[in-house]
Structures are given as C-alpha cells and as structure tokens.
N, CA and C atoms as a LAMMPS dump frame, in Angstrom:
ITEM: TIMESTEP
0
ITEM: NUMBER OF ATOMS
495
ITEM: BOX BOUNDS ff ff ff
-5.0000000000000000e+02 5.0000000000000000e+02
-5.0000000000000000e+02 5.0000000000000000e+02
-5.0000000000000000e+02 5.0000000000000000e+02
ITEM: ATOMS id mol type element x y z
1 1 1 N -106.72 -221.03 296.134
2 1 2 C -105.674 -222.045 296.305
3 1 3 C -106.217 -223.188 297.159
4 2 1 N -105.64 -224.341 296.925
5 2 2 C -106.095 -225.546 297.608
6 2 3 C -104.943 -226.222 298.338
7 3 1 N -105.224 -226.65 299.57
8 3 2 C -104.282 -227.483 300.327
9 3 3 C -104.459 -228.891 299.768
10 4 1 N -103.37 -229.531 299.387
11 4 2 C -103.459 -230.848 298.767
12 4 3 C -102.777 -231.888 299.647
13 5 1 N -103.51 -232.973 299.915
14 5 2 C -102.914 -234.125 300.592
15 5 3 C -102.203 -234.932 299.51
16 6 1 N -100.876 -234.831 299.471
17 6 2 C -100.083 -235.489 298.419
18 6 3 C -100.034 -237.001 298.649
19 7 1 N -99.819 -237.374 299.883
20 7 2 C -99.886 -238.78 300.3
21 7 3 C -100.269 -238.764 301.779
22 8 1 N -100.388 -239.907 302.404
23 8 2 C -100.911 -239.925 303.775
24 8 3 C -100.004 -239.242 304.801
25 9 1 N -98.844 -238.788 304.386
26 9 2 C -97.929 -238.127 305.327
27 9 3 C -97.484 -236.736 304.866
28 10 1 N -98.075 -236.211 303.776
29 10 2 C -97.614 -234.932 303.232
30 10 3 C -98.77 -234.048 302.77
31 11 1 N -98.77 -232.808 303.266
32 11 2 C -99.706 -231.784 302.798
33 11 3 C -98.898 -230.76 302.013
34 12 1 N -99.445 -230.269 300.902
35 12 2 C -98.768 -229.262 300.093
36 12 3 C -99.701 -228.063 299.925
37 13 1 N -99.156 -226.859 300.149
38 13 2 C -99.9 -225.631 299.883
39 13 3 C -98.928 -224.624 299.303
40 14 1 N -99.199 -224.18 298.079
41 14 2 C -98.308 -223.262 297.373
42 14 3 C -96.935 -223.942 297.274
43 15 1 N -95.874 -223.301 297.764
44 15 2 C -94.547 -223.926 297.723
45 15 3 C -94.172 -224.572 299.047
46 16 1 N -95.123 -224.672 299.952
47 16 2 C -94.853 -225.221 301.281
48 16 3 C -95.24 -226.697 301.337
49 17 1 N -94.369 -227.482 301.962
50 17 2 C -94.625 -228.912 302.159
51 17 3 C -94.619 -229.169 303.662
52 18 1 N -95.695 -229.801 304.154
53 18 2 C -95.831 -230.066 305.584
54 18 3 C -96 -231.558 305.816
55 19 1 N -95.307 -232.073 306.827
56 19 2 C -95.53 -233.447 307.257
57 19 3 C -96.861 -233.467 308.006
58 20 1 N -97.652 -234.526 307.79
59 20 2 C -98.949 -234.627 308.463
60 20 3 C -99.269 -236.092 308.741
61 21 1 N -100.401 -236.312 309.376
62 21 2 C -100.938 -237.66 309.519
63 21 3 C -102.442 -237.592 309.308
64 22 1 N -103.004 -238.725 308.898
65 22 2 C -104.445 -238.795 308.607
66 22 3 C -105.036 -239.983 309.367
67 23 1 N -106.253 -240.355 309.015
68 23 2 C -106.952 -241.455 309.672
69 23 3 C -106.158 -242.747 309.704
70 24 1 N -106.265 -243.439 310.827
71 24 2 C -105.539 -244.679 311.078
72 24 3 C -105.731 -245.713 309.959
73 25 1 N -106.913 -245.748 309.355
74 25 2 C -107.2 -246.741 308.319
75 25 3 C -107.213 -246.138 306.92
76 26 1 N -106.547 -244.976 306.764
77 26 2 C -106.38 -244.383 305.443
78 26 3 C -107.559 -243.543 304.974
79 27 1 N -107.723 -243.486 303.66
80 27 2 C -108.746 -242.648 303.026
81 27 3 C -109.918 -243.506 302.55
82 28 1 N -111.102 -242.885 302.475
83 28 2 C -112.281 -243.618 302
84 28 3 C -113.27 -242.665 301.347
85 29 1 N -113.932 -243.15 300.31
86 29 2 C -114.951 -242.353 299.616
87 29 3 C -116.246 -242.311 300.431
88 30 1 N -116.672 -243.438 300.959
89 30 2 C -117.932 -243.522 301.703
90 30 3 C -117.664 -243.673 303.193
91 31 1 N -117.361 -242.566 303.825
92 31 2 C -117.017 -242.558 305.249
93 31 3 C -118.211 -242.946 306.105
94 32 1 N -117.923 -243.649 307.199
95 32 2 C -118.927 -244.029 308.191
96 32 3 C -118.405 -243.592 309.557
97 33 1 N -119.285 -243.059 310.393
98 33 2 C -118.909 -242.617 311.747
99 33 3 C -118.121 -243.71 312.458
100 34 1 N -116.942 -243.354 312.978
101 34 2 C -116.143 -244.279 313.778
102 34 3 C -115.26 -245.229 313.001
103 35 1 N -115.168 -245.089 311.662
104 35 2 C -114.372 -246.039 310.871
105 35 3 C -112.868 -245.738 310.876
106 36 1 N -112.454 -244.65 311.52
107 36 2 C -111.039 -244.253 311.621
108 36 3 C -110.415 -243.956 310.259
109 37 1 N -111.251 -243.499 309.315
110 37 2 C -110.782 -243.169 307.969
111 37 3 C -111.034 -241.695 307.674
112 38 1 N -110.188 -241.136 306.836
113 38 2 C -110.305 -239.739 306.41
114 38 3 C -111.107 -239.7 305.108
115 39 1 N -112.107 -238.821 305.018
116 39 2 C -112.944 -238.788 303.817
117 39 3 C -112.2 -238.244 302.592
118 40 1 N -112.495 -238.833 301.431
119 40 2 C -111.932 -238.376 300.157
120 40 3 C -112.826 -237.277 299.588
121 41 1 N -112.189 -236.223 299.059
122 41 2 C -112.944 -235.159 298.419
123 41 3 C -112.253 -233.828 298.564
124 42 1 N -112.872 -232.803 298
125 42 2 C -112.395 -231.428 298.128
126 42 3 C -113.408 -230.677 298.969
127 43 1 N -112.928 -230.07 300.046
128 43 2 C -113.81 -229.454 301.033
129 43 3 C -113.36 -228.041 301.378
130 44 1 N -114.329 -227.194 301.699
131 44 2 C -113.995 -225.868 302.225
132 44 3 C -113.612 -226.023 303.701
133 45 1 N -113.116 -224.94 304.27
134 45 2 C -112.684 -224.951 305.668
135 45 3 C -113.593 -224.07 306.504
136 46 1 N -113.709 -224.41 307.774
137 46 2 C -114.5 -223.605 308.707
138 46 3 C -113.639 -222.552 309.38
139 47 1 N -114.144 -222.01 310.465
140 47 2 C -113.418 -221.024 311.26
141 47 3 C -112.293 -221.693 312.031
142 48 1 N -111.367 -220.899 312.519
143 48 2 C -110.316 -221.402 313.395
144 48 3 C -110.812 -221.308 314.83
145 49 1 N -110.74 -222.406 315.554
146 49 2 C -111.012 -222.424 316.997
147 49 3 C -109.667 -222.594 317.695
148 50 1 N -109.449 -221.822 318.75
149 50 2 C -108.144 -221.89 319.41
150 50 3 C -108.285 -221.726 320.921
151 51 1 N -107.32 -222.299 321.65
152 51 2 C -107.287 -222.207 323.1
153 51 3 C -106.585 -220.916 323.507
154 52 1 N -107.367 -219.916 323.802
155 52 2 C -106.879 -218.581 324.161
156 52 3 C -105.995 -218.611 325.408
157 53 1 N -106.243 -219.568 326.301
158 53 2 C -105.453 -219.681 327.527
159 53 3 C -104.074 -220.287 327.277
160 54 1 N -103.846 -220.857 326.084
161 54 2 C -102.569 -221.507 325.771
162 54 3 C -101.828 -220.868 324.603
163 55 1 N -102.583 -220.281 323.666
164 55 2 C -101.993 -219.759 322.43
165 55 3 C -102.54 -218.359 322.173
166 56 1 N -101.664 -217.389 321.882
167 56 2 C -102.197 -216.072 321.49
168 56 3 C -102.958 -216.201 320.173
169 57 1 N -103.876 -215.293 319.924
170 57 2 C -104.667 -215.34 318.692
171 57 3 C -103.726 -215.414 317.492
172 58 1 N -103.821 -216.484 316.689
173 58 2 C -102.892 -216.656 315.559
174 58 3 C -103.122 -215.624 314.454
175 59 1 N -102.076 -215.379 313.691
176 59 2 C -102.182 -214.525 312.509
177 59 3 C -102.815 -215.352 311.398
178 60 1 N -104.014 -214.976 310.997
179 60 2 C -104.723 -215.703 309.943
180 60 3 C -105.858 -214.84 309.406
181 61 1 N -106.287 -215.156 308.191
182 61 2 C -107.436 -214.467 307.599
183 61 3 C -108.745 -215.174 307.954
184 62 1 N -108.636 -216.338 308.607
185 62 2 C -109.83 -217.047 309.045
186 62 3 C -110.423 -216.348 310.263
187 63 1 N -111.727 -216.481 310.452
188 63 2 C -112.357 -215.977 311.663
189 63 3 C -111.859 -216.822 312.828
190 64 1 N -111.407 -216.175 313.911
191 64 2 C -110.851 -216.866 315.07
192 64 3 C -111.855 -216.874 316.216
193 65 1 N -112.119 -218.052 316.753
194 65 2 C -113.076 -218.206 317.843
195 65 3 C -112.381 -218.905 319.016
196 66 1 N -112.32 -218.231 320.175
197 66 2 C -111.723 -218.886 321.347
198 66 3 C -112.563 -220.097 321.778
199 67 1 N -111.887 -221.182 322.142
200 67 2 C -112.573 -222.382 322.621
201 67 3 C -112.916 -222.183 324.095
202 68 1 N -114.172 -222.425 324.418
203 68 2 C -114.645 -222.314 325.798
204 68 3 C -114.932 -223.715 326.344
205 69 1 N -114.962 -223.832 327.674
206 69 2 C -115.119 -225.135 328.323
207 69 3 C -116.379 -225.868 327.918
208 70 1 N -117.436 -225.131 327.591
209 70 2 C -118.709 -225.792 327.277
210 70 3 C -118.869 -226.128 325.791
211 71 1 N -117.805 -225.971 324.988
212 71 2 C -117.904 -226.234 323.55
213 71 3 C -117.617 -227.698 323.228
214 72 1 N -118.465 -228.251 322.363
215 72 2 C -118.267 -229.607 321.886
216 72 3 C -118.691 -229.7 320.432
217 73 1 N -118.403 -230.835 319.802
218 73 2 C -118.817 -231.073 318.426
219 73 3 C -119.606 -232.373 318.437
220 74 1 N -120.864 -232.293 318.065
221 74 2 C -121.771 -233.43 318.175
222 74 3 C -121.419 -234.532 317.175
223 75 1 N -121.189 -235.744 317.71
224 75 2 C -120.972 -236.918 316.855
225 75 3 C -122.021 -237.997 317.159
226 76 1 N -123.14 -237.557 317.717
227 76 2 C -124.208 -238.451 318.152
228 76 3 C -125.133 -238.785 316.983
229 77 1 N -125.081 -240.033 316.52
230 77 2 C -125.89 -240.453 315.367
231 77 3 C -127.386 -240.499 315.688
232 78 1 N -127.762 -240.313 316.952
233 78 2 C -129.183 -240.266 317.32
234 78 3 C -129.748 -238.852 317.191
235 79 1 N -128.882 -237.862 316.922
236 79 2 C -129.336 -236.473 316.914
237 79 3 C -129.408 -235.886 315.503
238 80 1 N -130.593 -235.87 314.919
239 80 2 C -130.773 -235.255 313.596
240 80 3 C -130.491 -233.762 313.647
241 81 1 N -130.84 -233.141 314.75
242 81 2 C -130.737 -231.691 314.87
243 81 3 C -129.292 -231.192 315.013
244 82 1 N -128.468 -231.899 315.785
245 82 2 C -127.137 -231.378 316.12
246 82 3 C -125.958 -232.139 315.509
247 83 1 N -126.202 -233.287 314.856
248 83 2 C -125.112 -234.117 314.336
249 83 3 C -124.149 -233.295 313.467
250 84 1 N -122.858 -233.443 313.756
251 84 2 C -121.759 -232.789 313.044
252 84 3 C -121.834 -231.262 313.112
253 85 1 N -122.178 -230.751 314.299
254 85 2 C -122.221 -229.303 314.524
255 85 3 C -121.577 -228.956 315.863
256 86 1 N -121.153 -227.715 315.95
257 86 2 C -120.69 -227.162 317.219
258 86 3 C -121.886 -227.09 318.167
259 87 1 N -121.696 -227.565 319.399
260 87 2 C -122.778 -227.53 320.386
261 87 3 C -122.253 -227.037 321.735
262 88 1 N -123.184 -226.662 322.596
263 88 2 C -122.865 -226.449 324.005
264 88 3 C -122.961 -227.815 324.665
265 89 1 N -121.948 -228.183 325.429
266 89 2 C -121.885 -229.514 326.016
267 89 3 C -123.066 -229.807 326.943
268 90 1 N -123.718 -228.802 327.476
269 90 2 C -124.804 -229.071 328.402
270 90 3 C -126.069 -229.636 327.758
271 91 1 N -126.061 -229.821 326.429
272 91 2 C -127.197 -230.481 325.782
273 91 3 C -127.302 -231.887 326.378
274 92 1 N -128.448 -232.23 326.884
275 92 2 C -128.617 -233.475 327.635
276 92 3 C -128.366 -234.719 326.789
277 93 1 N -127.407 -235.524 327.228
278 93 2 C -127.196 -236.845 326.676
279 93 3 C -126.619 -236.959 325.281
280 94 1 N -126.115 -235.889 324.698
281 94 2 C -125.546 -235.985 323.349
282 94 3 C -124.084 -236.432 323.407
283 95 1 N -123.728 -237.42 322.594
284 95 2 C -122.322 -237.787 322.448
285 95 3 C -121.636 -236.673 321.665
286 96 1 N -120.386 -236.394 322.041
287 96 2 C -119.685 -235.282 321.395
288 96 3 C -118.18 -235.393 321.581
289 97 1 N -117.465 -234.653 320.749
290 97 2 C -116.031 -234.42 320.925
291 97 3 C -115.912 -233.186 321.797
292 98 1 N -115.189 -233.276 322.873
293 98 2 C -114.961 -232.107 323.722
294 98 3 C -113.866 -231.267 323.065
295 99 1 N -114.094 -229.97 322.875
296 99 2 C -113.097 -229.113 322.23
297 99 3 C -112.082 -228.565 323.232
298 100 1 N -112.507 -228.342 324.465
299 100 2 C -111.622 -227.825 325.519
300 100 3 C -111.011 -229.04 326.211
301 101 1 N -109.849 -229.482 325.719
302 101 2 C -109.248 -230.736 326.165
303 101 3 C -108.04 -230.502 327.045
304 102 1 N -107.698 -231.523 327.819
305 102 2 C -106.475 -231.462 328.646
306 102 3 C -105.229 -231.536 327.788
307 103 1 N -105.29 -232.382 326.746
308 103 2 C -104.113 -232.476 325.879
309 103 3 C -104.074 -231.266 324.934
310 104 1 N -103.134 -231.248 324.053
311 104 2 C -102.834 -230.109 323.17
312 104 3 C -103.52 -230.217 321.812
313 105 1 N -104.07 -231.369 321.46
314 105 2 C -104.504 -231.648 320.084
315 105 3 C -105.474 -230.621 319.521
316 106 1 N -106.372 -230.128 320.365
317 106 2 C -107.358 -229.169 319.9
318 106 3 C -107.033 -227.743 320.344
319 107 1 N -105.774 -227.461 320.629
320 107 2 C -105.401 -226.07 320.939
321 107 3 C -105.63 -225.183 319.714
322 108 1 N -105.512 -225.773 318.526
323 108 2 C -105.844 -225.117 317.248
324 108 3 C -106.624 -226.131 316.428
325 109 1 N -107.845 -225.788 316.024
326 109 2 C -108.585 -226.689 315.143
327 109 3 C -109.329 -225.9 314.07
328 110 1 N -109.322 -226.477 312.88
329 110 2 C -110.105 -225.939 311.767
330 110 3 C -111.026 -227.068 311.315
331 111 1 N -112.33 -226.912 311.463
332 111 2 C -113.227 -227.928 310.93
333 111 3 C -113.114 -227.995 309.404
334 112 1 N -113.006 -229.208 308.892
335 112 2 C -113.067 -229.444 307.454
336 112 3 C -114.556 -229.621 307.156
337 113 1 N -115.079 -228.845 306.22
338 113 2 C -116.519 -228.878 305.953
339 113 3 C -116.913 -230.116 305.155
340 114 1 N -116.754 -231.247 305.814
341 114 2 C -117.171 -232.539 305.288
342 114 3 C -118.511 -232.901 305.954
343 115 1 N -119.485 -233.291 305.183
344 115 2 C -120.803 -233.709 305.691
345 115 3 C -121.464 -232.605 306.516
346 116 1 N -121.347 -231.375 306.03
347 116 2 C -121.923 -230.25 306.775
348 116 3 C -123.101 -229.598 306.06
349 117 1 N -123.15 -229.633 304.742
350 117 2 C -124.242 -228.964 304.023
351 117 3 C -125.549 -229.741 304.208
352 118 1 N -125.7 -230.835 303.505
353 118 2 C -126.862 -231.706 303.696
354 118 3 C -126.372 -232.876 304.539
355 119 1 N -126.287 -232.636 305.829
356 119 2 C -125.685 -233.598 306.75
357 119 3 C -126.419 -234.936 306.694
358 120 1 N -125.633 -236.005 306.544
359 120 2 C -126.185 -237.354 306.571
360 120 3 C -125.721 -238.022 307.864
361 121 1 N -126.677 -238.393 308.69
362 121 2 C -126.381 -239.038 309.968
363 121 3 C -125.554 -240.303 309.717
364 122 1 N -124.47 -240.445 310.487
365 122 2 C -123.636 -241.644 310.401
366 122 3 C -122.581 -241.624 309.312
367 123 1 N -122.505 -240.532 308.529
368 123 2 C -121.521 -240.449 307.446
369 123 3 C -120.206 -239.798 307.893
370 124 1 N -120.086 -239.54 309.192
371 124 2 C -118.847 -238.974 309.719
372 124 3 C -119.016 -237.559 310.202
373 125 1 N -118.337 -237.255 311.295
374 125 2 C -118.444 -235.933 311.91
375 125 3 C -117.115 -235.566 312.552
376 126 1 N -117.006 -234.295 312.937
377 126 2 C -115.828 -233.795 313.658
378 126 3 C -114.531 -234.105 312.91
379 127 1 N -114.508 -233.797 311.614
380 127 2 C -113.296 -233.961 310.813
381 127 3 C -112.579 -232.611 310.82
382 128 1 N -111.427 -232.572 311.478
383 128 2 C -110.703 -231.324 311.709
384 128 3 C -109.287 -231.386 311.169
385 129 1 N -108.691 -230.192 311.002
386 129 2 C -107.232 -230.065 310.934
387 129 3 C -106.854 -229.685 312.362
388 130 1 N -105.971 -230.444 312.979
389 130 2 C -105.576 -230.162 314.362
390 130 3 C -104.1 -230.458 314.583
391 131 1 N -103.663 -230.362 315.826
392 131 2 C -102.245 -230.498 316.179
393 131 3 C -101.877 -231.948 316.513
394 132 1 N -100.657 -232.326 316.141
395 132 2 C -100.057 -233.582 316.585
396 132 3 C -98.633 -233.29 317.056
397 133 1 N -98.135 -234.123 317.934
398 133 2 C -96.724 -234.024 318.328
399 133 3 C -95.935 -235.222 317.796
400 134 1 N -96.635 -236.316 317.518
401 134 2 C -95.936 -237.57 317.212
402 134 3 C -96.349 -238.208 315.881
403 135 1 N -97.249 -237.583 315.147
404 135 2 C -97.722 -238.076 313.853
405 135 3 C -98.372 -239.46 313.927
406 136 1 N -98.921 -239.804 315.088
407 136 2 C -99.703 -241.036 315.182
408 136 3 C -100.977 -240.832 314.368
409 137 1 N -101.46 -241.876 313.693
410 137 2 C -102.681 -241.739 312.896
411 137 3 C -103.85 -241.215 313.738
412 138 1 N -104.753 -240.506 313.082
413 138 2 C -105.906 -239.893 313.748
414 138 3 C -107.133 -240.815 313.609
415 139 1 N -108.265 -240.325 314.087
416 139 2 C -109.524 -241.059 313.926
417 139 3 C -110.258 -240.633 312.647
418 140 1 N -109.583 -239.815 311.811
419 140 2 C -110.17 -239.363 310.547
420 140 3 C -109.783 -237.938 310.198
421 141 1 N -109.164 -237.248 311.145
422 141 2 C -108.731 -235.866 310.936
423 141 3 C -107.399 -235.811 310.199
424 142 1 N -106.962 -234.588 309.903
425 142 2 C -105.628 -234.321 309.368
426 142 3 C -104.89 -233.56 310.462
427 143 1 N -103.705 -234.021 310.839
428 143 2 C -102.98 -233.379 311.939
429 143 3 C -101.572 -232.98 311.509
430 144 1 N -101.135 -231.817 312.014
431 144 2 C -99.813 -231.253 311.727
432 144 3 C -99.152 -230.819 313.032
433 145 1 N -97.85 -230.631 312.975
434 145 2 C -97.14 -230.032 314.115
435 145 3 C -97.665 -228.611 314.313
436 146 1 N -97.656 -228.159 315.549
437 146 2 C -98.165 -226.828 315.886
438 146 3 C -97.491 -225.742 315.052
439 147 1 N -96.161 -225.784 314.947
440 147 2 C -95.448 -224.733 314.201
441 147 3 C -95.858 -224.724 312.725
442 148 1 N -96.099 -225.9 312.155
443 148 2 C -96.523 -225.984 310.755
444 148 3 C -97.959 -225.488 310.586
445 149 1 N -98.825 -225.823 311.535
446 149 2 C -100.211 -225.35 311.46
447 149 3 C -100.249 -223.826 311.584
448 150 1 N -99.396 -223.255 312.421
449 150 2 C -99.334 -221.788 312.543
450 150 3 C -98.854 -221.141 311.24
451 151 1 N -97.919 -221.785 310.542
452 151 2 C -97.465 -221.281 309.227
453 151 3 C -98.611 -221.373 308.223
454 152 1 N -99.277 -222.528 308.186
455 152 2 C -100.396 -222.726 307.263
456 152 3 C -101.491 -221.689 307.506
457 153 1 N -101.763 -221.387 308.759
458 153 2 C -102.793 -220.393 309.097
459 153 3 C -102.481 -219.02 308.511
460 154 1 N -101.186 -218.666 308.451
461 154 2 C -100.787 -217.373 307.866
462 154 3 C -101.016 -217.346 306.355
463 155 1 N -100.982 -218.503 305.712
464 155 2 C -101.043 -218.592 304.257
465 155 3 C -102.462 -218.701 303.708
466 156 1 N -103.338 -219.358 304.434
467 156 2 C -104.673 -219.641 303.903
468 156 3 C -105.651 -218.495 304.147
469 157 1 N -106.78 -218.564 303.437
470 157 2 C -107.841 -217.584 303.638
471 157 3 C -109.179 -218.312 303.634
472 158 1 N -110.262 -217.55 303.801
473 158 2 C -111.598 -218.148 303.939
474 158 3 C -111.992 -218.995 302.728
475 159 1 N -111.484 -218.663 301.56
476 159 2 C -111.859 -219.396 300.334
477 159 3 C -110.963 -220.612 300.055
478 160 1 N -109.935 -220.817 300.864
479 160 2 C -109.038 -221.951 300.669
480 160 3 C -109.806 -223.26 300.862
481 161 1 N -109.497 -224.234 300.033
482 161 2 C -110.103 -225.56 300.153
483 161 3 C -109.005 -226.586 300.48
484 162 1 N -109.442 -227.768 300.894
485 162 2 C -108.493 -228.872 301.11
486 162 3 C -108.945 -230.058 300.262
487 163 1 N -107.986 -230.64 299.525
488 163 2 C -108.278 -231.814 298.694
489 163 3 C -107.629 -233.038 299.321
490 164 1 N -108.467 -233.976 299.701
491 164 2 C -108.006 -235.217 300.319
492 164 3 C -108.272 -236.346 299.325
493 165 1 N -107.191 -236.936 298.8
494 165 2 C -107.362 -238.03 297.848
495 165 3 C -106.087 -238.853 297.747
C-alpha cells in the first residue's frame, strides 16, 4: 500500500484521510538543497525515530529507534561521505539537522528515502514525515498532527511507500 499526497494539504492511506502540510514552495521534480520544496516521486520509508523521553514507543511495524542527544542528519553539501545520512553530531564541522530538538516537531520522524540510494550532493536531504501543530509549510518535509501520525504508524509497514505528486 502507498501513502498518497492527494494535494498539498491532504494525505490518503487506505480509507484514512489526514490533513498535512508540505514544503513552503510546493512540489518539485528537481529538488535542490534549501529550496523549501518537497520532492516529487514515489519513495520508500525509513525507520521511525522517536523521543523516548516524551512519547512511549509507538505501535508500529516499523523499526523504532529512540532519538539521542548526539543524533543529527547531515545536510552538509561539502560532505560526500555523510550527506543525507544519520550522523553523530560530534563529527567536526558538519552542517546538520539536530534530531533531539527543544520543540516537538521531531518527537516522531520517519525519513522519506529520497536521495538516499545513489546520493547526489545538493539534491536535498533530511526529508521526513514529522509532527506539526499549526500546519505551517515545512522546508520540504511532510508534516501531520501527532495524533494522525500515531494512527498512520499503526497502519503502515516496512514495505509501505509514499507518493508525492
């Protein structure tokens, strides 16, 4: 089964319809790092990362990984080795998204496997499904209310894909 982005404010999975938000500047086929756009395509999903100190381990068939303070996601276009990957923040001088945040947005995150196989530097990184409270546009991710993301987590499995178009 596939999660389908019906329009920029609606995700559909099976018979469930969820309100969502996407990149501030909409969708794009040829994504560039920092363009505030959500990539177009059909992608597999990564593991679930969650804030164990804030949320009990969710019910899901995805592998669940607690977020630790030293976890980040490399968005550094100077790094061929680590670009668009989970990293330990102590890597010297790498730009990154911090996963252990003060706000709630990354209390639950699922990496969308965009630009992960044959990674192309500068084509976009750290594209996640994460939490929103106000549906403000993202920097390229797909965001849902926490309660809706918890429902979606119960429904999906490791083979589920997401279609963004």
